[in-house]
C-alpha positions in Angstrom: 71.6 71.9 69.1 68.0 73.5 69.4 66.2 74.8 66.4 67.1 78.3 65.2 64.9 80.6 64.2 66.3 82.8 61.3 64.0 85.6 60.0 64.3 87.6 56.8 66.1 86.8 53.5 69.2 85.3 54.9 67.1 82.3 56.2 68.1 79.9 53.4 71.5 80.7 53.7 71.7 80.3 57.5 69.9 77.2 57.4 72.3 75.7 54.8 75.3 76.6 56.7 73.7 75.4 60.0 72.9 71.7 58.8 76.4 71.4 56.6 78.2 72.3 60.0 76.0 69.4 61.8 76.8 66.9 59.0 80.4 67.3 59.3 80.8 67.2 63.2 78.8 64.0 63.9 82.0 61.8 64.3 84.3 64.0 66.1 86.4 61.8 68.4 84.3 58.8 67.4 81.7 60.0 69.7 78.2 59.2 69.3 75.4 62.1 69.2 72.6 62.3 71.5 69.0 63.2 70.5 70.0 63.7 67.0 71.9 66.7 68.1 75.4 67.0 66.4 78.8 66.4 68.6 80.5 69.8 68.5 84.2 69.8 69.4 85.3 73.3 70.9 88.0 75.3 72.3 88.1 77.7 75.3 89.4 81.4 74.2 91.0 83.7 74.5 93.9 81.6 73.3 97.6 82.5 74.6 98.9 85.7 73.5 97.9 89.1 72.7 94.1 89.4 71.3 95.2 91.2 68.3 97.5 88.3 67.1 95.0 85.6 67.2 93.5 85.7 63.6 95.7 83.1 62.3 95.2 80.6 65.3 91.4 81.0 65.1 91.5 80.0 61.4 93.7 77.0 62.2 91.4 76.1 65.0 88.8 75.8 62.1 91.0 73.9 60.0 91.6 71.2 62.7 87.9 70.6 63.1 87.2 72.7 65.8 83.7 73.9 65.4 83.2 76.2 68.4 85.2 78.8 70.6 83.8 79.6 74.0 84.8 82.7 76.2 85.0 82.8 79.8 84.8 86.1 82.1 86.4 86.2 85.3 89.9 88.3 85.5 91.2 88.1 82.1 89.6 89.4 78.7 86.0 90.0 79.0 83.5 87.5 77.5 82.3 89.7 74.4 85.6 91.0 72.9 87.3 88.1 71.6 84.3 86.6 70.1 83.7 89.9 68.2 87.3 89.8 66.8 86.4 86.0 66.0 83.2 86.9 64.4 85.0 89.0 61.8 88.1 86.8 61.4 86.6 83.3 61.1 83.2 82.6 59.8 83.4 79.2 60.4 83.4 79.1 64.2 80.5 79.3 66.4 80.8 81.7 69.1 79.6 81.4 72.6 80.1 82.7 76.3 80.8 80.1 79.1 79.9 82.4 80.9 78.8 85.8 81.3 77.8 86.3 85.3 74.3 87.2 85.6 75.4 89.9 88.2 78.0 92.1 86.7 75.9 94.0 83.9 72.9 95.9 84.4 69.9 94.6 82.4 69.8 96.7 79.5 73.7 96.7 79.2 73.5 93.1 79.1 71.0 93.3 76.5 72.7 95.4 74.2 75.7 93.4 74.2 74.0 90.0 73.5 72.0 91.7 70.7 75.0 93.4 69.2 77.2 89.9 69.1 74.2 88.2 67.6 73.8 91.1 65.1 77.3 90.7 64.2 77.2 86.8 63.8 73.7 85.8 62.9 73.1 82.1 63.8 76.6 81.6 65.2 76.3 83.0 68.8 75.0 81.5 71.9 75.0 83.5 75.3 75.9 81.3 78.4 74.7 83.0 81.8 75.6 81.8 85.2 75.5 82.9 88.7 79.2 82.8 88.8 80.5 82.8 92.3 80.9 84.8 95.7 84.4 85.4 94.8 83.9 86.8 91.6 80.6 88.7 92.0 81.0 89.8 95.9 84.7 90.2 96.5 85.9 91.2 93.1 83.0 93.2 91.8 81.4 94.5 95.1 77.9 93.3 94.2 76.0 91.1 96.8 75.9 87.6 95.8 72.2 87.0 96.6 69.5 84.7 95.2 71.7 83.2 92.6 69.0 80.9 91.3 66.5 83.7 90.9 68.9 86.2 89.7 70.0 84.0 86.7 66.3 83.0 86.0 65.4 86.6 85.9 68.3 87.6 83.3 67.3 84.6 81.1 63.6 85.9 81.2 64.7 89.3 80.5 66.7 88.7 77.7 64.1 86.6 76.0 61.8 89.6 76.7 64.4 92.0 75.3 65.1 90.0 72.0 61.5 90.0 71.2 61.7 93.9 70.3 58.9 94.7 72.8 59.2 97.6 75.0 59.6 96.4 78.3 57.9 97.4 81.9 58.2 94.7 84.2 59.1 93.8 87.6 61.2 90.7 88.0 62.1 89.3 91.4 65.5 90.5 91.5 65.3 93.9 89.6 62.8 96.0 87.7 62.8 97.5 84.0 60.8 100.6 83.3 60.3 101.1 79.3 63.4 99.7 77.9 63.0 98.7 74.2 66.0 97.2 71.9 66.7 99.5 69.2 68.3 96.5 67.2 67.0 93.1 66.4 69.1 90.4 65.3 68.2 88.5 62.2 68.8 85.4 64.5 67.5 85.0 68.2 70.5 83.7 69.9 70.5 80.5 71.7 70.6 81.2 75.4 72.4 78.6 77.7 72.5 78.3 81.4 75.5 77.5 83.5 74.7 74.7 86.1 76.0 72.7 88.7 73.3 71.0 90.9 69.5 70.0 90.3 68.0 73.3 90.5 69.8 75.2 87.9 70.1 72.1 85.9 66.1 71.9 85.6 66.0 75.7 85.1 68.4 75.4 82.2 66.1 72.5 80.6 62.8 74.4 81.4 63.7 77.9 80.3 66.8 77.9 78.2 68.3 76.1 75.0 70.9 74.2 77.3 73.2 73.9 79.9 76.9 74.7 80.5 78.7 72.3 83.0 82.3 72.3 84.2 84.9 70.6 87.1 83.2 67.3 86.5 84.4 63.7 85.7 83.1 61.9 82.4 81.2 59.8 84.7 79.7 62.6 86.5 78.1 63.9 83.0 75.8 60.8 83.2 74.1 62.2 86.5 73.9 65.6 85.0 72.6 64.7 81.7 69.8 62.6 83.3 68.5 65.7 85.2 68.6 67.5 82.2 66.7 65.2 80.0 64.1 64.6 82.9 63.3 68.2 83.2 63.4 69.0 79.4 60.1 67.1 78.6 61.5 65.5 75.6 63.0 68.5 73.9 66.7 68.2 73.1 68.9 70.4 74.9 72.5 71.2 74.2 74.8 70.3 77.1 78.4 72.4 76.8 81.2 71.0 78.8 84.3 72.7 79.8 86.7 70.0 79.9 90.3 70.6 81.5 93.0 68.9 79.5 96.8 68.5 79.9 98.2 66.2 77.4 101.3 65.1 79.1 102.5 61.9 80.7 104.5 63.2 83.2 101.7 62.3 85.8 103.4 63.4 89.0 104.1 67.0 87.5 100.7 67.0 86.2 98.6 65.9 89.4 101.0 68.2 91.9 100.3 71.4 89.7 96.3 70.4 89.0 95.9 70.0 93.0 96.3 74.1 92.9 93.7 74.7 90.5 91.4 72.1 92.3 92.0 73.8 95.7 91.1 77.1 94.3 87.8 76.0 92.8 86.5 73.2 95.0 86.7 75.4 98.3 84.5 77.9 96.6 81.2 77.1 98.4 79.2 76.4 95.0 81.6 74.1 93.8 81.9 72.6 97.3 78.3 71.8 97.4 78.4 70.6 93.8 80.8 67.8 94.7 79.1 67.0 97.7 75.9 66.3 95.6 78.0 64.3 93.0 79.2 62.2 95.9 82.8 63.2 96.3 82.4 64.4 99.8 84.4 61.7 101.5 87.3 62.3 99.1 87.5 66.1 99.5 86.5 66.5 103.3 90.1 66.5 104.7 90.8 69.4 102.0 88.1 71.5 102.9 88.7 71.3 106.4 92.3 71.8 106.1 91.6 74.8 103.7 89.0 76.5 106.4 91.7 76.1 109.0 94.1 78.0 106.8 96.6 75.3 106.3 96.7 75.5 102.5 99.5 73.3 102.2 98.0 70.7 104.2 94.7 71.2 101.9 96.6 70.4 98.9 98.3 67.5 100.3 94.8 66.0 101.2 93.6 65.9 97.6 93.5 62.3 96.5 95.2 61.7 93.3 92.2 59.7 91.9 90.3 62.9 92.4 92.8 64.8 90.0 92.4 62.0 87.6 88.6 62.3 87.6 88.4 66.1 86.9 91.6 66.6 84.9 92.0 64.8 81.5 95.8 64.1 81.1 98.2 61.4 79.8 99.3 60.9 76.1 97.1 62.5 73.3 95.5 59.3 72.6 94.5 58.7 76.1 93.2 62.4 76.2 91.0 61.9 73.2 89.8 58.9 74.4 88.8 60.7 77.9 87.2 63.4 75.9 85.1 60.9 74.1 83.8 59.7 77.0 82.4 62.8 78.1 80.5 63.1 74.8 79.1 59.6 75.1 77.9 60.2 78.5 75.7 63.1 77.4 77.7 66.3 76.3 76.9 67.6 73.1 79.3 70.4 72.7 82.8 70.7 74.5 85.1 73.8 75.3 88.7 72.1 76.0 90.6 74.3 78.5 94.1 73.3 78.1 96.2 73.8 81.0 99.9 74.3 81.5 100.3 71.9 84.1 103.5 70.5 82.7 106.1 73.4 82.1 107.2 71.4 78.9 103.9 71.4 77.3 103.5 73.1 74.1 100.1 74.7 74.1 99.6 74.8 70.4 100.7 71.3 69.7 98.3 70.2 72.4 95.6 72.1 70.4 96.7 70.0 67.5 97.1 66.7 69.1 93.8 67.1 70.7 91.7 68.1 67.8 89.2 66.0 65.9 91.5 65.9 62.7 94.0 64.2 65.0 91.3 61.3 65.6 91.1 60.5 61.9 
């Protein structure tokens, strides 16, 4: 974890809480730490069911040894509301967004959302920002998906400026702000993380943010990604948060068949296709891409090799899944955000949460 900078009279209390959490999470899943950073086992939220009914489940997550919860924002809940509820309900959990699209909020509104949650959960909130995709930004929100690298960079720079408390009159490459000043200043500045796929965004995250958020990659792929981050950070430890897709089921044929729908939905999006080409998976996915472009969805699904499913989706017995999760940590991930996929209709989601927890490892 990057150092936090508490201000005001809560500093000693926040430091104590931070380092106590650091000590107790070092050996989650039996994984090794990297550059002195703690191993932080996390879960994707919201959990299944209505938001108002999740208080007890969030408390159980903390009891089970999960340290973090990470929200997403696509076509379900917004990224901030589930975390705001958790901030009040369960003070043991760190809160993060993975991710908020850089395009879908205006700069001032974005800064207000970030500062408000950081003020509600001092020292426990990290804002993850990413370009998202042309589907979410352009097709669903009607916003041109232009210059994603610059847009993410500018939003990160603007948030750092806004959270300083100074009045901002500044022209960024992708937008301009005239005379905005935050009326609240959180006691602890939230960590800022950048979602990244290929080298350009990974290096941006290492240079200008506290870390990066990655997903849709194998445990072995993490080594390549982590090397880029370490090389660009100049020796400064950076957090690497990974959303890991998991289905603890030994019904292998069912899991693989269902997983191919998820893989096709994501890996045909241009940014993810380019990512996997960069990772060296182009030959394995070429037939799927070609069939998808021709409109033959059935052939596209059939063209996905089983070993690609096994690379990208953690499945098998709970013990096998925990071992695979550990490999992600060993290869450079510092924080996980498990996303449990109901690829087997017999899967009990909450039992999976328990089976995959750090306490189950012990």
